[in-house]
C-alpha positions, 0 to 999 in steps of 0.5 A: 499500499502507498498512501498519499493522502496525508492531508485528509488524514494520518494513521494513529500511531502505536504509542499514541493507542498505547497511552490512550488505552488506560483511559478506557479501561482503568482511568475511565473517570469524570475529570469533573468529579471530586474524589481522587480517582477523578482528580488524577485524571483532571491532572493528566488532562492539564499535563497534556494541555501544557505539552501542547501548550509548550510545543507552540510556546503558549501559556497552558490556559490559552489552550481550549481542547475541541472535537477538531479544527472545524469546530475550532474555526467556528468557535473562533468566528461565532464566539468572538461575534457573540462577544462583540455583539454582547458589548453592543458593538458592530462586528466586521469580518475579513477572510479570503475565498480559499478558505477551508470549507468549515470557515467559508459555511460559518461565514456564509451563515453570518452573512446571511444574518446581516453580519458583513464579511469581506473576502480577499482574492488570491493570486495564481500561486495561492497568495493574498496580497498584504495591500488588499489586506490593508485596503480592506482593513482601512475600509471596515475600520470606518464603518465597524466598531470591531474587526476580525481577520481570518486567514488560512496558514497552509492551504489544504488543497495546494499548500500555499503558506501565507505569509502570517507574520506579515498579516498579523502585523497588518492586522494589529496595526488596526487594533483588529483580531487575527485568526488563523486555521493552522490544521495543515500548518501545525507540526509542519511549519515552526509555530511559536505564538510568543513570536508570531503574535496570532490572536487565535489559532485552529489545529486539528489532531488527526493531521499528525497521527493522533485520533480523529475528534480531538483538536484545540483552539488556541485563544491568546489570554488577551482576546475574549470570546463567548461559548457556542457549547455551554457548560463548566469546562474548559473555563467555560468556553467549551462545555461537555465532559472532556474527551480524555483518552483523545486528550491524552493521545493528542499530547503524546502524538505531539510528544512523539512527533519528529519535527525535524524529520517532517521538515528534513532535507530527505523530504523536500528531496522526495517532493522535488523528485516526485514533482520532477517525475510528474513533470518530465514523464507526465507533463503535469502542471504543478498548482500553487508555489512549488518552491515555497509550499509546504513539503507535503502538498503536491496539487497536479494537473494532467494534460491528458484526457483524463479525469482526477475521479478516474485515476483515483479509482484506478490507482485505488485498485492498485492499492495507492490512495491520492484524492482530488482536493479536500476530503470535505468536498469528495462527495460534490460535483462542484470543482474546486472552489480553490483551483477556480481561485487561482485561475484554472478552468473547470476542464483543468481542475476535473484533470487535477489530483492531490498528493500528500506526502509522509515522512516515511515515503521514499523514492521506491514509492514514488517510482511505483506511484508514477508507474502506475500512473502512466499505466492508468493514463494510458488504459483511460486514454486507450478506452476513450479512443 
């Protein structure tokens, strides 16, 4: 098996499973209870919170556990709006046209309820223009009481890395709040919260070998939001009994995560080798900025008369797994809005696949993948003639 869809999800590591198991069998107590065994579980949660906070150089009480990236995104945006409105102020949102679906659907819902939202365009590489952000902030500064900027750190389809440091600095000049969806950046890019100045950041565990169903929202201690799920847990910002095994597993995934390995010259070499093969042997067009994208995401459009969907099905028969874009959009007939935003036609989008490398991939795997790709394309084109 060759798994090339790590942007969609990753396998749960054995270390993570091992540390989780006691919390299903022996340490299953409710951490909100006051007897000793429950207090011990509560203490383990707080240690996990500290481990995660240390990884991004944040404070423990700035980490709020959620069910994953999508919930964190909605909590950040809707929670901020609820807080602003509770003060009797008028909120304004600035985002981009290539955000994750969870952001765009959340913003669409807000817009229909009368809250102003402005979407920044991107260039052919997927970057937003800093001057566009400045102009948007200037315009909104005059007609809103509070502004939230939400920009994805790394795009999940093309791997574009936004210049978050610059965007944060611009945002703060207008006394606005900055949120980033860092689901694809976390673990791939060194994020030091104390240096970059992000106000809120969404993260999901299953992208770095933790289970699905756990994530966190970082909220700077000076940033205020209201809860969407009410209760006493998570300092009142996210009610509901804590998902203890998954929280412990998430912390273990971070402890055992080899950041240097994921950003090594070997990984970059494999990515460059894959791109070289796709270009030379299949004449592919690489979408995004191949020189500055994350090491693991390759988005390729084929010139041949094939569809990405047909390639996915045929590669699957050979036990090779890739995708045609975001897993969130897999069952829709709509062309990728991200690829549309960077200038691809519907026909080009239909001929595109996304390849996501892992830290364990090697050149032999890539050679087999390219060989199977060529075989599949030959069979598809032969059949259509």
